[in-house]
Steps between C-alpha positions, in 0.01 A plus 500: 500500500168673423540726803847603385365584153214698654746704706717558195203612290382730778847652526529550124150648482583743778824596328317574174238713676771680696695578183185620327415724795850644506481578129154654522579722797847606389529870418511459125285625215220261403618474141853410608371244748278333244790486255717336766227246578450423131875460442538277806213277390639484146832371640300226673337403169169679559412748227216735597347794321485842665132443582577165662775656712259774608243236598766305692604814691136570591452142623816509711404839644157368594655196671738720697225735613287214644 
């Protein structure tokens, strides 16, 4: 059971990173992208300020570049 959960978590983690990468590298203005990210997170019940979204984008970009 633990192995199945580990595989599921790995898959979900990869999906999240893949979606984030697709959003960050899509040909879209930065302001529009950040608005989309903020709106998407708000729908999931996560309310972030503009500064927090900017920090999140920087963290995701750094993870992708590694």
